[in-house]
LUMTI-466395 format. One record per atom (N, C-alpha, C): x, y negated, z; residue in three letters. Coordinates in pm, whole numbers, padded with zeros to 5 digits, always signed. Example, Ala and Ser with C-alpha at 12.3 -4.5 7.8 and 13.67 -1.06 7.14 Angstrom:
BEGIN
+01319+00569+00780ALA;+01230+00450+00780ALA;+01320+00330+00780ALA;+01285+00225+00708SER;+01367+00106+00714SER;+01290-00003+00787SER;
END
This chain:
BEGIN
+12075-09434+08274MET;+12041-09317+08342MET;+12024-09204+08233MET;+12068-09086+08273ASP;+12063-08977+08175ASP;+11923-08916+08168ASP;+11899-08839+08053GLU;+11770-08786+08024GLU;+11717-08691+08134GLU;+11810-08614+08197LYS;+11775-08521+08300LYS;+11714-08589+08420LYS;+11780-08700+08462LYS;+11730-08780+08574LYS;+11599-08844+08536LYS;+11587-08897+08414LEU;+11460-08961+08376LEU;+11347-08863+08374LEU;+11369-08739+08333GLU;+11265-08640+08334GLU;+11232-08601+08476GLU;+11332-08593+08565PHE;+11305-08570+08706PHE;+11212-08668+08764PHE;+11238-08798+08735PHE;+11158-08905+08789PHE;+11020-08912+08726PHE;+11014-08888+08601ARG;+10879-08878+08533ARG;+10796-08768+08596ARG;+10851-08653+08620LYS;+10782-08543+08682LYS;+10733-08585+08820LYS;+10825-08646+08892LYS;+10788-08689+09030LYS;+10673-08788+09026LYS;+10678-08877+08934LEU;+10576-08982+08924LEU;+10440-08916+08884LEU;+10449-08824+08788GLU;+10327-08756+08739GLU;+10265-08675+08849GLU;+10355-08605+08931ASP;+10302-08526+09037ASP;+10238-08619+09142ASP;+10294-08735+09173MET;+10236-08830+09268MET;+10095-08874+09220MET;+10090-08903+09089SER;+09965-08944+09032SER;+09859-08842+09045SER;+09892-08716+09008GLN;+09796-08606+09020GLN;+09751-08585+09161GLN;+09841-08596+09263ASP;+09808-08580+09399ASP;+09708-08690+09446ASP;+09732-08813+09406LEU;+09643-08925+09438LEU;+09503-08913+09376LEU;+09504-08866+09248LEU;+09374-08845+09182LEU;+09296-08734+09250LEU;+09368-08633+09290HIS;+09303-08516+09358HIS;+09241-08564+09490HIS;+09316-08641+09569GLU;+09261-08695+09696GLU;+09145-08787+09674GLU;+09146-08867+09568ALA;+09036-08957+09538ALA;+08909-08875+09504ALA;+08933-08771+09428GLU;+08818-08688+09389GLU;+08755-08615+09516GLU;+08838-08572+09605LYS;+08793-08514+09733LYS;+08710-08616+09812LYS;+08759-08739+09814THR;+08691-08846+09892THR;+08554-08869+09823THR;+08548-08877+09695ILE;+08418-08902+09625ILE;+08326-08791+09656ILE;+08376-08665+09650ASN;+08285-08554+09679ASN;+08236-08557+09824ASN;+08318-08594+09918GLU;+08277-08600+10058GLU;+08174-08713+10083GLU;+08200-08828+10014MET;+08112-08941+10035MET;+07974-08930+09964MET;+07969-08847+09861THR;+07841-08831+09792THR;+07759-08719+09857THR;+07822-08640+09946ASP;+07750-08538+10023ASP;+07672-08612+10134ASP;+07545-08613+10121HIS;+07458-08684+10218HIS;+07412-08602+10337HIS;+07484-08502+10376SER;+07438-08409+10473SER;+07471-08467+10613SER;+07534-08580+10620ASP;+07571-08635+10753ASP;+07462-08736+10806ASP;+07365-08678+10866ASN;+07259-08755+10922ASN;+07284-08757+11077ASN;+07323-08875+11129TYR;+07356-08883+11268TYR;+07243-08956+11344TYR;+07174-08888+11428PRO;+07075-08955+11512PRO;+07131-09048+11618PRO;+07257-09014+11662ASP;+07316-09095+11761ASP;+07388-09215+11698ASP;+07353-09338+11742PRO;+07417-09460+11683PRO;+07568-09458+11693PRO;+07623-09401+11796THR;+07770-09402+11819THR;+07829-09305+11721THR;+07776-09192+11696ASP;+07825-09098+11592ASP;+07820-09159+11454ASP;+07708-09230+11426ARG;+07693-09296+11299ARG;+07800-09401+11280ARG;+07822-09485+11382ALA;+07926-09587+11380ALA;+08067-09535+11359ALA;+08093-09427+11423THR;+08225-09359+11402THR;+08242-09308+11261THR;+08134-09245+11205ALA;+08141-09197+11067ALA;+08157-09313+10973ALA;+08089-09426+10993GLU;+08103-09539+10908GLU;+08245-09599+10914GLU;+08298-09600+11032SER;+08436-09647+11054SER;+08539-09557+10984SER;+08512-09429+10996ASP;+08601-09333+10926ASP;+08593-09353+10771ASP;+08473-09373+10722ARG;+08450-09397+10575ARG;+08524-09524+10533ARG;+08515-09626+10610SER;+08577-09755+10581SER;+08724-09738+10575SER;+08782-09669+10673PHE;+08922-09637+10676PHE;+08970-09561+10557PHE;+08892-09458+10516GLU;+08919-09373+10402GLU;+08923-09462+10271GLU;+08826-09550+10265LEU;+08817-09636+10150LEU;+08939-09729+10133LEU;+08982-09782+10249ARG;+09098-09870+10245ARG;+09223-09794+10201ARG;+09233-09670+10248ILE;+09347-09584+10204ILE;+09338-09561+10055ILE;+09220-09529+10006ARG;+09203-09501+09859ARG;+09232-09628+09778ARG;+09196-09745+09826ASP;+09223-09873+09758ASP;+09374-09893+09747ASP;+09450-09862+09850ARG;+09592-09867+09844ARG;+09650-09771+09743ARG;+09589-09656+09740GLU;+09641-09554+09651GLU;+09606-09588+09509GLU;+09489-09659+09488ARG;+09455-09708+09353ARG;+09558-09807+09303ARG;+09612-09898+09392LYS;+09712-09988+09354LYS;+09843-09915+09325LYS;+09872-09815+09403LEU;+09993-09729+09378LEU;+09977-09660+09245LEU;+09864-09614+09207LEU;+09845-09550+09072LEU;+09889-09645+08964LEU;+09856-09774+08971GLY;+09896-09876+08874GLY;+10049-09887+08872GLY;+10112-09885+08986LYS;+10257-09895+08991LYS;+10321-09770+08930LYS;+10259-09655+08951ILE;+10306-09535+08891ILE;+10306-09536+08742ILE;+10189-09587+08687ARG;+10177-09605+08544ARG;+10278-09695+08486ARG;+10305-09807+08559GLU;+10407-09903+08516GLU;+10547-09841+08513GLU;+10575-09760+08619ALA;+10707-09694+08625ALA;+10722-09597+08508ALA;+10618-09523+08472ILE;+10623-09431+08359ILE;+10648-09510+08231ILE;+10581-09624+08219GLU;+10602-09708+08104GLU;+10750-09760+08098GLU;+10809-09790+08213ARG;+10947-09830+08214ARG;+11039-09719+08169ARG;+11004-09596+08203ILE;+11079-09479+08157ILE;+11075-09470+08004ILE;+10945-09486+07951ASP;+10925-09479+07807ASP;+11000-09594+07735ASP;+11005-09709+07792GLU;+11065-09823+07726GLU;+11219-09828+07747GLU;+11270-09740+07837GLY;+11414-09732+07853GLY;+11476-09832+07955GLY;+11388-09882+08044HIS;+11448-09972+08147HIS;+11411-09935+08288HIS;+11379-09806+08306TYR;+11352-09753+08441TYR;+11482-09745+08518TYR;+11474-09789+08646GLY;+11594-09775+08732GLY;+11684-09900+08724GLY;+11637-10001+08658ILE;+11715-10127+08647ILE;+11638-10233+08731ILE;+11713-10301+08812CYS;+11651-10403+08905CYS;+11599-10516+08822CYS;+11474-10555+08851ASP;+11418-10669+08783ASP;+11476-10800+08819ASP;+11534-10809+08940ALA;+11590-10940+08986ALA;+11736-10962+08941ALA;+11822-10858+08956CYS;+11964-10884+08926CYS;+12015-10804+08809CYS;+11936-10711+08757GLY;+11976-10632+08639GLY;+12074-10515+08675GLY;+12104-10493+08796ASP;+12194-10382+08833ASP;+12106-10248+08836ASP;+12177-10137+08835ASP;+12113-10010+08852ASP;+12056-09997+08994ASP;+11934-09939+09002ILE;+11881-09903+09136ILE;+11933-09767+09166ILE;+11976-09751+09295SER;+12039-09613+09330SER;+11943-09503+09320SER;+11989-09387+09291ASP;+11909-09268+09280ASP;+11838-09241+09417ASP;+11907-09266+09525LYS;+11846-09245+09660LYS;+11725-09324+09674LYS;+11736-09457+09637ARG;+11627-09549+09645ARG;+11512-09509+09557ARG;+11545-09467+09440LEU;+11439-09420+09344LEU;+11367-09290+09393LEU;+11449-09203+09457GLU;+11389-09080+09513GLU;+11290-09117+09624GLU;+11326-09212+09707ALA;+11245-09252+09825ALA;+11122-09330+09775ALA;+11141-09415+09672ARG;+11030-09497+09622ARG;+11044-09507+09471ARG;+10996-09405+09399PRO;+11013-09399+09256PRO;+10944-09515+09179PRO;+10858-09587+09235VAL;+10791-09699+09161VAL;+10867-09833+09183VAL;+10973-09832+09258THR;+11039-09959+09292THR;+11090-10028+09172THR;+11098-10162+09175THR;+11151-10237+09062THR;+11271-10320+09107THR;+11310-10304+09233LEU;+11418-10384+09290LEU;+11521-10291+09360LEU;+11647-10323+09340CYS;+11754-10259+09415CYS;+11741-10289+09561CYS;+11809-10220+09648ILE;+11799-10240+09792ILE;+11842-10380+09834ILE;+11949-10428+09772ALA;+11993-10571+09804ALA;+11888-10671+09775ALA;+11835-10662+09655CYS;+11735-10764+09618CYS;+11605-10746+09698CYS;+11565-10621+09732LYS;+11443-10600+09813LYS;+11471-10656+09954LYS;+11585-10639+10015THR;+11620-10687+10141THR;+11618-10840+10144THR;+11672-10896+10033LYS;+11669-11042+10021LYS;+11523-11100+10016LYS;+11442-11025+09936GLN;+11298-11070+09923GLN;+11228-11062+10054GLN;+11253-10952+10132GLU;+11183-10931+10262GLU;+11230-11039+10365GLU;+11361-11071+10359ASN;+11408-11169+10452ASN;+11350-11312+10408ASN;+11332-11333+10287HIS;+11276-11459+10241HIS;+11130-11472+10291HIS;+11051-11355+10279GLU;+10913-11350+10320GLU;+10904-11378+10471GLU;+10996-11309+10550LYS;+10991-11332+10691LYS;+11025-11475+10728LYS;+11113-11539+10655ALA;+11148-11677+10683ALA;+11027-11768+10647ALA;+10957-11738+10544GLN;+10835-11814+10509GLN;+10729-11807+10610GLN;+10711-11688+10669LYS;+10605-11670+10769LYS;+10641-11741+10895LYS;+10768-11746+10926GLY;+10815-11807+11048GLY;+10812-11957+11040GLY;+10813-12016+10921ALA;+10822-12161+10901ALA;+10694-12231+10924ALA;
END
């Protein structure tokens, strides 16, 4: 992959990382604000459910941040955009859609089909 494309993907990954960190900061600020005193149990339950949902989203984003860091490391090490399974290049379209991916579309499809077969067995 040429340097121009690598810089494009590095910027994309860094922007994703910054967006996720900004959202996490907003969540922390909202959750440390103790102004939500709900006398009605239903309102309180709804607020707790919303917080739980928000925390699940942030946990998924935390895991994504790790994948973003790993992708940037692959760029630095010179093997970004190469499929871990078969060693072929991952298409630019796939990398644009999922810049943290480590598998080409053929290997990812094969992996997903294998997982479906395991669940059905």
